[in-house]
C-alpha positions as CSV (number, residue, x, y, z in Angstrom):
1,M,12.4,-22.3,-4.9
2,R,15.0,-19.9,-3.4
3,I,13.6,-16.3,-3.3
4,L,15.5,-13.1,-2.5
5,W,12.8,-10.6,-1.3
6,L,13.7,-6.9,-1.2
7,K,11.7,-4.3,0.8
8,S,12.3,-0.9,2.2
9,D,11.4,-1.9,5.8
10,L,10.7,-4.8,8.1
11,L,7.2,-6.1,8.3
12,L,6.8,-5.9,12.0
13,P,4.9,-4.3,13.6
14,L,2.0,-5.0,11.3
15,D,0.7,-1.4,11.3
16,K,0.7,-0.6,7.6
17,G,-1.3,-2.0,4.7
18,G,1.7,-2.9,2.6
19,R,3.3,-4.7,5.6
20,L,0.1,-6.7,6.3
21,R,-0.2,-7.7,2.6
22,T,3.4,-8.9,2.4
23,W,3.4,-10.6,5.8
24,H,0.4,-12.8,5.0
25,L,1.5,-13.7,1.5
26,M,5.1,-14.5,2.7
27,R,3.8,-16.5,5.6
28,H,2.1,-18.9,3.2
29,L,5.0,-18.9,0.7
30,A,7.6,-19.7,3.5
31,R,6.0,-23.1,4.1
32,R,7.1,-24.3,0.7
33,H,10.0,-22.0,-0.4
34,E,13.2,-20.7,1.0
35,I,13.1,-16.9,1.4
36,T,15.9,-14.5,2.2
37,Y,14.6,-11.0,3.2
38,L,16.7,-7.9,2.8
39,S,15.5,-4.5,4.0
40,F,16.4,-1.3,5.8
41,A,15.7,-1.4,9.5
42,E,16.0,0.9,12.5
43,G,16.1,-2.0,15.0
44,V,16.3,-5.7,15.2
45,A,14.3,-8.2,13.1
46,D,12.5,-10.0,15.9
47,G,9.7,-12.2,14.6
48,M,10.6,-12.0,11.0
49,H,11.8,-15.6,10.9
50,E,8.2,-16.7,10.7
51,V,8.1,-15.5,7.1
52,A,11.8,-15.8,6.0
53,R,14.5,-18.3,6.7
54,R,17.2,-15.6,6.5
55,V,16.8,-11.9,7.4
56,E,19.4,-9.3,6.5
57,T,19.1,-5.6,7.3
58,V,20.8,-2.3,6.6
59,P,20.6,0.6,9.2
60,R,18.5,3.6,8.2
61,S,16.1,6.1,9.8
62,D,13.8,8.8,8.5
63,P,13.5,12.2,10.1
64,A,10.1,12.7,11.7
65,K,7.6,14.4,9.4
66,G,7.1,18.1,10.1
67,T,10.5,18.5,11.8
68,L,13.3,20.8,10.6
69,R,15.4,17.8,9.6
70,F,12.6,16.4,7.5
71,Y,12.2,19.7,5.5
72,A,16.0,20.0,5.2
73,D,16.2,16.4,3.9
74,A,13.3,17.1,1.4
75,A,15.0,20.3,0.2
76,M,18.2,18.4,-0.6
77,H,16.3,16.2,-3.0
78,L,14.7,19.1,-4.9
79,V,17.5,19.0,-7.5
80,D,17.7,15.2,-7.5
81,P,16.5,13.7,-10.9
82,L,14.9,10.9,-8.8
83,P,11.6,11.4,-7.1
84,Y,12.0,12.2,-3.4
85,A,10.1,9.1,-2.4
86,V,12.7,6.9,-4.2
87,G,15.9,8.9,-3.9
88,K,15.8,8.8,-0.1
89,Y,16.3,5.0,-0.3
90,R,19.4,5.1,-2.5
91,S,22.1,3.4,-0.4
92,R,25.6,2.1,-1.3
93,Q,25.4,-0.1,1.8
94,F,22.1,-1.7,0.7
95,A,23.5,-2.3,-2.8
96,Q,26.6,-3.9,-1.5
97,K,24.7,-6.2,0.8
98,L,22.4,-7.1,-2.2
99,N,25.3,-7.9,-4.4
100,A,26.9,-10.1,-1.7
101,L,23.7,-12.1,-1.3
102,L,23.4,-12.7,-5.1
103,A,27.1,-13.8,-5.2
104,E,26.8,-16.4,-2.5
105,T,23.4,-18.0,-3.2
106,P,22.0,-19.2,-6.5
107,Y,18.5,-17.6,-6.2
108,D,15.7,-18.7,-8.5
109,L,13.9,-15.3,-8.3
110,V,14.3,-11.8,-6.9
111,V,11.1,-10.1,-5.7
112,C,11.3,-6.3,-5.4
113,D,8.4,-5.4,-3.0
114,F,7.2,-1.9,-3.8
115,L,9.1,0.4,-6.1
116,F,11.6,1.8,-3.6
117,P,14.2,-0.9,-3.3
118,S,14.7,-0.9,-7.1
119,V,17.0,2.1,-6.9
120,N,19.7,-0.2,-5.4
121,L,19.5,-3.0,-7.9
122,P,22.7,-3.8,-9.9
123,R,23.0,-3.6,-13.6
124,Q,23.1,-7.4,-13.9
125,L,21.1,-10.1,-12.2
126,P,21.8,-13.8,-12.3
127,C,18.1,-14.8,-12.2
128,P,14.7,-13.5,-13.2
129,A,13.2,-10.7,-11.2
130,V,9.7,-9.4,-10.6
131,I,8.3,-6.2,-9.0
132,F,5.3,-6.4,-6.7
133,T,3.6,-3.0,-7.1
134,H,1.1,-2.2,-4.3
135,N,0.2,1.1,-5.9
136,V,0.6,3.1,-9.0
137,E,3.0,5.6,-7.4
138,A,2.8,8.2,-10.1
139,E,-1.0,8.4,-9.7
140,I,-0.6,9.1,-6.0
141,W,1.6,12.1,-6.7
142,R,-0.7,13.3,-9.5
143,R,-3.7,13.2,-7.1
144,H,-1.6,15.0,-4.5
145,A,-0.9,17.8,-6.9
146,E,-4.6,18.1,-7.8
147,T,-5.6,18.6,-4.2
148,R,-2.9,21.3,-3.5
149,H,-2.7,25.0,-4.3
150,G,0.0,27.5,-5.1
151,L,3.6,26.5,-4.5
152,A,2.6,23.1,-3.0
153,R,0.9,22.2,-6.2
154,L,4.0,23.1,-8.2
155,L,6.2,21.0,-5.9
156,Y,3.9,18.0,-6.0
157,R,3.6,18.3,-9.8
158,A,7.4,18.2,-10.1
159,Q,7.5,15.0,-8.0
160,Y,4.7,13.5,-10.1
161,T,6.7,14.2,-13.3
162,R,9.8,12.6,-11.8
163,M,7.9,9.6,-10.5
164,L,6.2,9.1,-13.9
165,R,9.6,8.9,-15.6
166,Y,11.2,6.7,-13.0
167,E,8.3,4.3,-12.7
168,E,8.2,3.6,-16.4
169,R,12.0,3.0,-16.5
170,V,11.8,0.5,-13.5
171,L,8.8,-1.5,-14.8
172,R,10.6,-2.1,-18.1
173,R,13.5,-3.7,-16.2
174,F,11.6,-6.5,-14.7
175,D,10.7,-9.9,-16.1
176,G,7.3,-9.7,-14.4
177,V,5.0,-7.2,-12.8
178,L,2.6,-8.1,-10.0
179,V,-0.3,-5.7,-9.4
180,V,-3.0,-5.7,-6.6
181,S,-6.0,-5.0,-8.8
182,D,-7.1,-5.0,-12.4
183,A,-7.6,-1.2,-12.1
184,D,-3.9,-0.8,-11.4
185,R,-3.0,-3.0,-14.3
186,Q,-5.1,-0.9,-16.6
187,T,-3.6,2.3,-15.2
188,F,-0.1,1.0,-15.7
189,A,-1.0,0.0,-19.3
190,R,-2.4,3.4,-20.0
191,L,0.6,5.3,-18.5
192,Y,3.4,3.0,-19.7
193,P,2.2,1.1,-22.7
194,A,5.8,0.2,-23.7
195,A,6.6,-1.2,-20.3
196,I,3.5,-3.2,-19.2
197,R,2.4,-6.3,-21.0
198,Q,-1.1,-7.8,-20.7
199,D,0.3,-10.7,-18.6
200,A,0.9,-8.4,-15.6
201,H,-0.4,-10.6,-12.8
202,V,-3.1,-9.5,-10.4
203,I,-2.6,-10.6,-6.8
204,S,-5.9,-9.8,-5.1
205,T,-6.1,-8.1,-1.7
206,G,-6.9,-10.5,1.0
207,V,-7.9,-10.5,4.7
208,D,-7.5,-12.8,7.7
209,T,-11.2,-13.7,8.1
210,G,-10.5,-15.5,11.4
211,F,-8.8,-12.6,13.1
212,F,-11.2,-10.0,11.8
213,S,-14.4,-11.7,12.9
214,P,-18.0,-10.3,12.9
215,A,-18.9,-7.6,15.4
216,P,-22.3,-6.1,14.6
217,S,-22.8,-2.5,15.6
218,A,-25.2,-1.4,18.2
219,A,-28.5,-0.3,16.7
220,A,-28.4,3.1,18.3
221,G,-24.7,3.6,17.6
222,R,-23.5,6.9,16.1
223,G,-19.7,6.2,16.1
224,L,-17.5,6.5,13.0
225,V,-14.0,5.0,12.7
226,F,-11.1,5.4,10.3
227,T,-8.0,3.2,10.5
228,G,-4.6,3.5,8.8
229,S,-1.0,4.7,9.0
230,M,-1.5,8.3,9.8
231,D,1.9,9.4,8.6
232,W,0.9,8.4,5.0
233,L,-0.1,11.5,3.1
234,P,-3.3,10.1,1.5
235,N,-4.6,9.1,4.9
236,E,-3.7,12.5,6.4
237,D,-5.5,14.2,3.6
238,A,-8.5,11.9,4.0
239,V,-9.2,12.6,7.7
240,T,-8.5,16.3,7.5
241,Y,-10.8,16.5,4.5
242,F,-13.5,14.5,6.3
243,C,-13.3,16.6,9.5
244,R,-13.5,19.9,7.6
245,E,-16.0,19.1,4.8
246,I,-18.1,16.1,5.9
247,L,-18.2,15.7,9.7
248,P,-20.0,19.1,10.2
249,R,-22.7,18.0,7.8
250,V,-23.1,14.7,9.6
251,R,-23.3,16.4,13.0
252,A,-25.9,18.9,11.7
253,D,-28.3,15.9,11.4
254,E,-26.8,13.7,14.1
255,P,-25.2,15.9,16.8
256,T,-23.9,13.0,18.9
257,A,-21.8,11.5,16.0
258,T,-18.3,10.7,17.0
259,L,-15.1,9.9,15.0
260,T,-12.1,7.9,16.1
261,I,-9.0,8.0,14.0
262,V,-6.9,4.9,14.7
263,G,-3.3,4.5,13.4
264,R,0.4,4.8,13.9
265,A,2.4,8.1,13.8
266,P,-0.3,10.7,13.4
267,T,1.2,13.9,12.0
268,P,0.8,17.3,13.7
269,A,-2.0,18.1,11.3
270,V,-3.9,14.9,12.3
271,R,-3.3,15.5,16.0
272,R,-4.8,19.0,15.7
273,L,-8.1,17.5,14.5
274,A,-8.8,16.3,18.1
275,A,-8.9,19.9,19.4
276,D,-10.3,21.5,16.3
277,H,-13.1,19.1,15.5
278,G,-13.7,17.1,18.7
279,V,-12.5,13.8,17.4
280,T,-10.4,11.1,19.0
281,V,-6.9,10.4,17.6
282,T,-5.4,7.3,19.2
283,G,-2.0,7.0,17.7
284,R,-0.6,3.5,17.4
285,V,-2.7,0.7,19.1
286,D,-1.9,-3.0,19.6
287,D,-5.3,-4.1,18.2
288,V,-7.6,-2.1,15.9
289,R,-10.5,-4.4,16.3
290,P,-12.0,-3.0,19.5
291,Y,-12.2,0.5,17.9
292,M,-13.8,-1.0,14.8
293,Q,-16.2,-3.1,16.8
294,D,-17.6,0.0,18.6
295,A,-18.3,1.9,15.3
296,A,-21.6,2.0,13.5
297,V,-20.0,3.0,10.2
298,Y,-16.5,2.6,8.9
299,I,-15.4,5.6,6.7
300,V,-12.9,5.7,3.9
301,P,-12.9,9.3,2.6
302,L,-9.7,9.0,0.5
303,R,-9.1,11.4,-2.4
304,I,-5.6,10.3,-3.1
305,G,-4.1,6.9,-3.5
306,G,-3.5,3.8,-5.6
307,G,-3.5,0.0,-5.2
308,T,-6.2,-1.4,-3.0
309,R,-7.4,-0.7,0.6
310,L,-6.7,-3.5,3.0
311,K,-8.6,-1.4,5.6
312,I,-11.9,-1.9,3.7
313,F,-11.6,-5.7,3.6
314,E,-10.7,-5.8,7.3
315,A,-13.9,-3.7,8.1
316,M,-16.0,-6.0,5.8
317,A,-14.6,-9.1,7.5
318,M,-15.8,-7.6,10.8
319,G,-19.2,-7.1,9.4
320,K,-19.0,-3.3,9.3
321,A,-21.0,-1.0,7.1
322,V,-18.6,1.1,5.0
323,V,-19.0,4.5,3.3
324,S,-16.2,5.2,0.9
325,T,-15.2,7.5,-1.9
326,T,-14.6,6.0,-5.3
327,V,-10.8,6.4,-4.8
328,G,-11.1,4.7,-1.4
329,A,-12.7,1.5,-2.9
330,E,-10.6,1.6,-6.1
331,G,-9.5,-1.8,-7.3
332,L,-11.7,-3.8,-5.0
333,P,-14.4,-6.2,-6.3
334,V,-17.2,-4.5,-4.4
335,H,-20.5,-3.0,-5.6
336,N,-22.0,0.2,-4.5
337,G,-25.3,-0.4,-2.6
338,E,-24.5,-4.2,-2.2
339,H,-21.3,-4.4,-0.2
340,L,-20.8,-0.7,0.8
341,L,-21.9,2.8,-0.1
342,I,-19.8,5.0,-2.3
343,A,-20.1,8.8,-2.3
344,D,-17.6,11.4,-3.6
345,E,-19.2,14.8,-2.8
346,P,-19.1,15.9,0.9
347,H,-22.9,16.3,1.1
348,L,-23.5,12.9,-0.4
349,F,-20.9,11.2,1.8
350,A,-22.6,12.8,4.9
351,R,-26.0,11.8,3.6
352,A,-24.9,8.2,3.2
353,T,-23.4,8.1,6.7
354,V,-26.5,9.5,8.3
355,R,-28.7,7.1,6.4
356,L,-26.8,4.2,7.8
357,F,-27.1,5.6,11.3
358,R,-30.8,5.7,11.0
359,D,-31.7,2.8,8.8
360,V,-30.5,-0.2,10.9
361,D,-32.0,-2.8,8.5
362,R,-30.0,-1.3,5.6
363,R,-26.9,-1.2,7.7
364,R,-27.3,-4.9,8.7
365,A,-27.8,-5.9,5.1
366,L,-24.5,-4.2,4.1
367,E,-22.8,-5.8,7.0
368,A,-23.9,-9.3,6.1
369,A,-23.1,-9.0,2.4
370,A,-19.7,-7.6,3.1
371,R,-18.7,-10.4,5.5
372,K,-20.0,-13.0,3.0
373,L,-17.9,-11.7,0.1
374,V,-14.6,-11.7,1.9
375,V,-15.1,-15.1,3.6
376,E,-16.0,-16.8,0.4
377,R,-13.4,-15.3,-2.0
378,Y,-10.6,-13.3,-0.3
379,D,-9.1,-15.2,2.6
380,W,-5.3,-14.8,2.5
381,S,-4.7,-18.6,2.0
382,A,-6.5,-18.4,-1.4
383,V,-4.7,-15.2,-2.4
384,A,-1.3,-16.6,-1.5
385,G,-1.9,-19.6,-3.8
386,E,-2.3,-17.1,-6.7
387,L,1.0,-15.4,-5.8
388,E,2.9,-18.7,-5.6
389,E,1.6,-19.8,-9.0
390,A,2.8,-16.5,-10.5
391,L,6.2,-16.6,-8.9
392,V,6.9,-20.1,-10.0
393,R,5.9,-19.2,-13.5
394,Y,8.3,-16.3,-13.7
395,A,11.1,-18.2,-12.0
396,T,10.9,-21.2,-14.4
397,S,9.9,-19.7,-17.7
398,E,12.0,-17.8,-20.3
399,L,11.3,-14.2,-21.1
400,S,8.4,-13.6,-23.4
401,P,9.1,-12.0,-26.8
402,A,7.4,-8.8,-25.5
403,A,10.0,-8.5,-22.8
404,A,13.1,-9.1,-24.9
405,P,13.9,-5.4,-25.5
406,A,14.0,-4.7,-21.7
407,A,16.5,-7.5,-20.8
408,A,19.1,-9.8,-22.4
409,T,21.7,-12.2,-21.4
410,S,25.1,-10.9,-20.6
411,P,28.3,-12.4,-22.0
412,T,29.1,-13.8,-18.5
413,G,25.7,-15.6,-18.3
414,G,24.0,-13.1,-16.0
415,R,20.8,-11.2,-16.9
416,R,21.6,-7.7,-18.2
417,W,19.1,-5.0,-17.6
418,G,19.1,-2.6,-20.5
419,L,17.9,0.5,-18.6
420,A,20.3,1.2,-15.8
421,L,19.1,3.4,-13.0
422,P,21.0,6.2,-11.3
423,Q,23.3,4.8,-8.7
424,G,24.9,6.7,-5.8
425,E,25.5,6.9,-2.2
426,E,22.8,7.2,0.4
C-alpha cells in the first residue's frame, strides 16, 4: 500500500508525545508499506528514512514563545476566521508540494496526522483520506478558557469557538477518523454528531516496554518527576499549578520532597519555578529514563488536555507509581487504586503523593500492576497491528452510506470534498 503521510513537523528528535506515537506506529508500518512523509521542517530530515521511504519538507519556523515576535504573530491571527493553532500552518508552498506529490504518485491513502496539516489539503483528492486525531483540539481550548480569568479567558474562549467550528468541518471531510481513546471518540460524537460515525477507529496508546524497563524506586525516596514538552500549554499549566497549589502541601508533611521537571523548551514561566519553588527544570535531555528512575512518584497534574498521555504508559513501563488527575489519565485503560492513584483537588493530590512516599508496600503494588498491564496489552507492536488493519480497510473499501454527504466523486474521477476549507498564503 502506498501512503502519503502529512504532519506539521518532523518526528525527530523524539521529544513530544505525538512524535513518539507516530514514530513507533510508522516504524512498524514501513516494514510492509511504502510511505511518503511530507511536513514542515526547520532543518534536515536525518533519521526519518527509518520510518518513510521518501521524506519531503517545506521550510518553516515558529517564533519562540513569550517573545515580541510571538505576540505579534498571535495578534495578526486575532481577526483570522481560523483558530490560531491551525492558521499559522496555512502555507501555499506546502499545498503546492502536496499537489505535486499527488499528481506524480498513485497513492492508496492519505493520512493527515493531527488536525493542523488539513488547512493545506486541496478541494479534490484522488484517493481515500483519513485523519489521525491525537486530541480533541476544541476540548483543549475549552479547558484553557476555564482555567483563565479576565481578558485571557475571553481570548481563549474565542479560540475555542473557532476551533469547535473548524474541527467539525474538517472531520466531515475525511473518509475515516482515527482516535487514540474511546473517551475521545465519545467526545467527538457528542460535539460533532453529524461528522463522527460510530466506526471511528480507536488506536490505543502504546509504549516501548523494552526501552522503558523496570526501575523500582528507593524505599526512602522522596523525589517527584514530571516529563513532557514544556512549551505545550497544558504541561506548562500542570507544573505551575502543581508548584503553587500542591507541592507546598506535600512539603508540609515531607519537607525533603523534591520535584524534577524534565522536557524540551521550558517557557519562561516554567523556568521561574526553579527559583520560586526550589525545583529542578532540566530542559531537553537525551534520555528521560535516569530522571524517572530516581523518582519515588511520577506526577501528572494536568487540568487541560485531550487524547491520551504517553508519559503515563512510559512511567508504568518503568514500574513507577503514578499520581494523576482525572484529565491526566483520561482515555487510558487504567483503574484508580489498581494501576495508579487519581486525585483532582490539591489537598487530595498531595495526600496521595505523601501516602506513596510513606507506604512502600502500597507503592510497590502499584508499580508491579502498572508494569504488568502495559507489557501484556500495550506494546507498540500490537498497537501498530491495529492501525495497519484500519488503514487497509479505509484504503480498500468504498465510503459507507453515512459518509456520502461529506464526499463524492468528481467528474474527473477524483474524490471531491464537499466542505472546502479556507485557503491562502502562509
